[in-house]
C-alpha positions in Angstrom: -24.7 54.0 -49.5 -21.9 55.1 -47.1 -19.2 52.9 -45.7 -17.3 54.3 -42.7 -14.1 52.7 -41.5 -12.5 53.8 -38.3 -9.3 52.6 -36.8 -7.4 53.5 -33.6 -3.6 54.1 -33.2 -2.8 50.9 -31.3 -2.9 48.0 -33.8 -2.9 47.8 -37.6 -4.0 45.1 -40.0 -4.7 44.4 -43.6 -8.0 46.3 -43.6 -10.8 45.0 -45.8 -12.0 44.7 -49.4 -15.5 45.5 -50.5 -17.4 44.9 -53.7 -20.4 46.8 -54.9 -22.8 46.7 -57.8 -25.6 48.9 -59.1 -29.1 47.4 -58.7 -31.6 49.1 -61.0 -35.3 49.2 -60.0 -36.4 46.7 -62.7 -33.8 44.3 -61.4 -35.4 44.0 -58.0 -38.3 42.0 -59.2 -40.2 40.2 -56.5 -42.8 37.5 -57.1 -44.9 35.2 -55.0 -48.2 33.5 -55.1 -50.6 31.1 -53.5 -51.3 28.2 -55.8 -54.5 26.4 -54.8 -56.0 25.2 -58.1 -56.1 21.5 -58.7 -53.4 21.9 -61.4 -51.6 24.5 -63.4 -48.2 26.0 -64.3 -45.8 28.5 -62.9 -42.6 30.0 -64.3 -39.7 32.1 -63.4 -40.2 35.8 -64.2 -40.0 36.5 -68.0 -39.8 32.7 -69.0 -38.7 31.8 -71.7 -36.7 35.0 -71.8 -34.0 35.6 -69.2 -35.1 36.3 -65.6 -33.7 39.4 -63.9 -30.9 39.6 -61.4 -31.7 39.6 -57.7 -35.1 37.9 -57.9 -36.7 36.2 -54.9 -39.9 34.3 -55.7 -42.0 32.0 -53.6 -45.0 29.8 -54.6 -47.1 28.3 -51.9 -49.0 25.2 -53.3 -51.9 23.9 -51.3 -54.4 21.1 -52.2 -57.2 19.3 -50.3 -56.3 17.9 -46.9 -56.1 14.3 -48.0 -54.1 14.9 -51.2 -50.4 15.4 -52.0 -48.7 18.1 -54.2 -46.7 17.0 -57.2 -44.5 19.5 -59.0 -42.8 18.6 -62.2 -40.1 21.0 -63.4 -40.3 20.5 -67.2 -37.4 22.8 -68.0 -34.7 24.3 -65.8 -32.1 26.7 -67.3 -30.4 28.6 -64.5 -26.9 30.2 -64.1 -24.4 27.3 -63.9 -22.7 27.2 -60.5 -21.2 24.4 -58.3 -23.8 23.0 -55.9 -26.4 25.5 -57.1 -24.7 28.2 -55.2 -25.7 31.2 -57.3 -29.2 30.9 -58.8 -31.4 28.0 -57.6 -34.8 26.6 -56.9 -35.5 25.1 -53.4 -38.4 22.9 -52.8 -39.9 22.6 -49.3 -42.1 19.8 -48.0 -44.8 22.0 -46.4 -46.5 25.3 -46.2 -43.5 27.5 -45.6 -39.7 27.9 -46.1 -39.3 26.6 -42.5 -40.6 23.2 -43.7 -38.0 20.4 -44.5 -36.1 20.8 -47.8 -37.0 18.2 -50.4 -34.3 19.3 -52.9 -32.3 22.2 -54.3 -32.0 22.2 -58.1 -30.5 24.5 -60.8 -30.4 22.4 -64.0 -32.1 19.7 -65.9 -35.6 18.7 -66.8 -38.4 16.4 -65.7 -37.5 16.7 -62.0 -40.7 15.6 -60.2 -41.3 16.2 -56.4 -44.1 15.0 -54.2 -45.0 16.5 -50.9 -45.6 14.3 -47.8 -48.7 16.3 -46.9 -51.1 18.7 -48.7 -48.7 21.6 -49.2 -45.4 22.5 -50.8 -43.4 25.6 -51.0 -41.1 26.5 -54.1 -38.6 29.2 -53.7 -36.5 30.7 -56.6 -33.6 33.0 -56.1 -31.2 34.7 -58.5 -28.0 36.5 -57.6 -26.6 39.8 -58.9 -24.9 38.5 -62.0 -25.6 36.3 -65.0 -29.2 35.3 -65.9 -30.7 32.6 -68.0 -34.2 31.6 -69.3 -35.2 30.2 -65.9 -37.8 27.4 -65.5 -41.4 26.2 -66.1 -43.1 23.8 -63.7 -46.4 22.0 -63.7 -48.2 21.1 -60.5 -51.0 18.7 -59.9 
């Protein structure tokens, strides 16, 4: 990475501050999946061991047209942060991340969510520092 800063002679200011971190190849784990069985389980990467940093996972859950999706997060252990600002799970009421948000969660257990229609999208993201065991969820 190269950062180039240029200034002219007319005005001066405080400049800027930058932070950087090393992102190793194994830390850039990606995951996603289409979940279309009648029921099952999905987990964060490595659960119940700590998930890696910089993870972005998406699960698309689809059931028959006249049914609804229910997801129960049995266990959630993510990095603690105010308002789930660091690592979080976001649940969408529909087939994509453009669908309305049902909830954003980062702690607790037995959180159950039901879709309005026959699909739900679950998105998990971790930031670049501090990890935890993650989560396990059942869908039906």
